C-alpha positions as a printed Julia matrix, in Angstrom:
240×3 Matrix{Float64}:
 38.21  26.56  -18.62
 37.22  25.7   -22.15
 34.51  23.85  -24.21
 35.77  20.6   -23.01
 35.37  21.61  -19.25
 31.85  22.64  -20.22
 31.2   19.05  -21.78
 32.76  17.41  -18.79
 30.49  19.53  -16.32
 27.29  18.98  -18.16
 28.02  15.21  -18.42
 27.54  15.19  -14.53
 24.09  16.27  -15.38
 23.49  13.7   -17.9
 23.87  16.27  -20.8
 26.04  15.15  -23.72
 27.46  17.62  -26.08
 28.11  16.63  -29.99
 31.28  17.93  -31.74
 29.0   20.25  -33.56
 27.78  21.68  -30.06
 31.04  22.07  -28.81
 32.21  23.97  -32.09
 29.06  26.31  -31.65
 30.01  27.26  -28.07
 33.47  27.83  -29.31
 32.34  30.18  -32.02
 29.78  31.87  -29.54
 32.74  32.65  -27.35
 34.77  34.16  -30.33
 31.74  36.27  -31.73
 31.14  37.73  -28.15
 34.63  38.97  -27.75
 34.81  40.25  -31.2
 31.68  42.15  -31.06
 32.22  43.23  -27.48
 35.06  45.48  -28.62
 32.76  47.65  -30.55
 29.61  47.55  -28.34
 29.03  46.94  -24.54
 27.73  43.28  -24.66
 29.38  41.85  -21.42
 31.9   42.98  -18.78
 33.24  39.19  -18.89
 35.41  38.34  -21.78
 38.14  36.11  -20.51
 37.5   32.35  -21.75
 36.98  30.85  -18.15
 34.64  33.58  -17.12
 32.61  33.24  -20.24
 32.19  29.41  -20.08
 31.52  29.28  -16.31
 29.55  32.52  -15.78
 27.5   32.63  -19.08
 27.44  29.42  -20.56
 27.33  26.97  -17.87
 25.31  29.3   -15.56
 22.82  29.65  -18.54
 22.25  25.82  -18.93
 21.57  25.46  -15.18
 17.97  26.19  -15.86
 17.74  22.91  -17.45
 18.97  21.13  -14.21
 15.5   22.09  -12.76
 13.3   22.13  -15.84
 12.86  19.32  -18.31
 14.17  20.93  -21.63
 14.23  17.53  -23.67
 10.87  18.42  -25.39
  9.27  20.82  -27.88
  8.96  24.04  -25.8
  8.45  27.86  -26.62
 10.82  30.0   -24.76
 10.75  33.72  -24.51
 13.87  35.48  -23.06
 13.34  38.81  -21.71
 16.34  40.96  -21.78
 18.79  38.42  -22.79
 21.48  40.95  -23.82
 24.11  38.89  -25.4
 21.73  35.7   -25.6
 21.93  34.47  -21.86
 20.28  32.14  -21.01
 18.35  31.27  -24.21
 21.1   30.72  -26.75
 23.03  28.24  -24.73
 20.07  26.48  -24.05
 19.06  26.57  -27.68
 22.52  24.94  -28.43
 22.26  22.1   -26.16
 18.52  21.62  -26.89
 18.07  22.48  -30.33
 14.28  21.47  -30.58
 13.49  24.71  -28.61
 11.84  27.58  -30.13
 13.39  30.63  -28.73
 12.26  34.34  -28.98
 14.59  37.07  -27.49
 12.87  40.44  -26.55
 15.49  43.28  -25.81
 15.11  47.11  -26.0
 18.47  47.83  -27.49
 18.71  47.49  -31.15
 22.59  46.82  -31.32
 22.25  43.59  -29.21
 19.48  42.42  -31.65
 21.93  42.96  -34.55
 24.65  40.93  -32.7
 21.97  38.14  -32.16
 21.04  38.04  -35.57
 24.58  37.68  -36.76
 25.32  34.93  -34.12
 22.42  33.0   -35.05
 23.75  32.8   -38.8
 27.21  32.03  -37.56
 26.04  29.15  -35.31
 23.19  27.82  -37.93
 20.56  28.43  -35.52
 16.99  27.54  -36.79
 13.88  28.45  -34.8
 15.0   31.67  -33.19
 13.29  35.26  -33.23
 14.93  38.31  -31.96
 12.65  41.33  -31.42
 13.65  44.74  -30.66
 10.89  45.93  -28.24
 10.23  46.82  -24.52
  8.91  43.87  -22.63
  5.99  45.91  -21.4
  4.87  46.6   -25.05
  5.63  43.21  -26.26
  3.52  41.53  -23.59
  0.47  44.02  -24.0
 -2.86  42.39  -24.05
 -3.49  43.61  -27.5
 -0.64  41.63  -28.97
 -0.33  37.91  -30.25
  2.85  37.28  -27.88
  0.63  37.31  -24.69
  0.24  34.17  -22.63
  1.88  32.26  -25.52
  5.08  30.64  -24.08
  5.65  27.6   -22.3
  8.67  29.1   -20.38
  9.73  32.79  -19.92
 13.3   33.29  -18.65
 15.12  36.46  -17.32
 18.64  36.42  -15.9
 20.26  39.4   -14.27
 17.92  41.83  -15.85
 16.02  43.42  -12.76
 14.32  43.1    -9.21
 12.07  40.19   -9.43
  9.06  42.67   -8.45
  9.74  44.23  -11.72
 10.31  41.35  -13.74
  7.37  39.3   -12.6
  5.17  42.12  -14.22
  7.35  41.93  -17.47
  7.42  38.05  -17.59
  4.28  36.53  -16.34
  1.91  37.98  -18.84
  3.82  36.16  -21.68
  3.5   32.79  -19.91
  0.77  30.61  -21.05
 -1.2   29.09  -18.31
  0.36  25.97  -17.18
  3.52  27.31  -18.21
  6.67  28.8   -15.97
  8.6   31.72  -15.39
 12.14  31.07  -14.6
 14.07  33.88  -12.82
 17.87  33.32  -12.53
 18.99  35.0    -9.63
 22.29  35.45   -7.42
 22.32  34.61   -3.85
 19.86  37.39   -2.84
 16.97  35.87   -4.82
 15.0   34.82   -1.82
 15.2   38.48   -0.51
 13.66  39.82   -3.78
 11.07  37.16   -3.68
  9.62  38.17   -0.47
  9.18  41.71   -1.89
  7.48  40.27   -5.14
  5.09  37.66   -3.84
  2.09  40.08   -3.82
  2.69  41.06   -7.53
  3.34  37.32   -8.57
 -0.26  36.42   -7.37
 -1.63  39.44   -9.1
 -0.1   38.62  -12.25
 -1.47  34.86  -12.02
  1.7   33.05  -10.68
  2.55  30.8    -7.83
  6.09  30.05   -6.54
  6.75  26.52   -7.44
 10.36  26.27   -6.27
 13.18  28.01   -5.15
 16.47  26.13   -6.12
 19.92  27.2    -4.47
 22.9   25.88   -5.7
 26.63  26.78   -6.16
 28.5   27.4    -9.45
 31.66  25.15   -9.96
 34.92  26.61   -8.63
 33.44  28.86   -5.72
 32.25  30.95   -8.33
 29.25  32.03   -6.24
 25.62  30.95   -5.19
 22.69  31.01   -7.52
 19.14  30.83   -6.75
 16.69  29.77   -9.57
 13.14  30.94   -8.59
 10.23  28.8   -10.77
  7.01  30.18  -10.8
  4.21  28.46  -12.37
  1.3   30.4   -14.11
 -1.92  29.57  -12.74
 -4.33  32.02  -14.14
 -4.56  34.66  -16.83
 -2.86  38.14  -16.16
 -5.42  40.76  -15.7
 -5.44  42.99  -18.87
 -4.26  46.06  -17.24
 -0.75  44.63  -16.84
  1.93  45.18  -17.77
  1.55  48.75  -17.28
  2.98  51.23  -19.91
  6.73  51.12  -20.43
  8.91  52.29  -17.5
  6.15  52.05  -14.85
  6.92  48.57  -13.51
 10.54  49.74  -12.9
  9.54  53.11  -11.32
  6.68  51.75   -9.27
  6.71  47.89   -8.89
  3.37  46.32   -7.65
  4.23  45.86   -3.89
  1.74  45.16   -1.01
């Protein structure tokens, strides 16, 4: 699997990659492998795995949500940039903010953005709880907030929904156990102003595993006391 494989698979979903975009993905792969030798960015470093389980998997968010428009996206705990950087490459008009608690990953992302000549990107070294605090300008200001393989949905909903503007969406990208997490998280989702709009289940190509995309609409403002202080959502998620 390579960039040509990625381009062919995306064509099946009416997404066409230009030569520039193909080169950006190839450079992304090369930088990921290079930097992974000096810091732990990903356990997947083979070309086939990166193109399938990182690049393609990230772009699947656009199969269920129209990204062909001007949107502001906040990616919580993106690590090496997934899903937001692959989405930014494919849809360059997106305005992307990544929040990550590890400064080394932010350094990588800044280097990557320069190498890929990305504009309209912002990388913030901060905990999501602090970034979404009611005193900050970031609260309820994004059209879409994404999170991929970061934490359980009961935790993620408290970190992410406060950042979503009313009428916007939180997209949680999960493995096959997403619906189990959803049942646990439903109470908190409602408290934080969200409503589950859809749960999309699909298979990655080549029997690479089942994925679930949980799409949550922001229906009302999140109460000011959420998110709670750093570390609390993870230790004591809001359950029934």
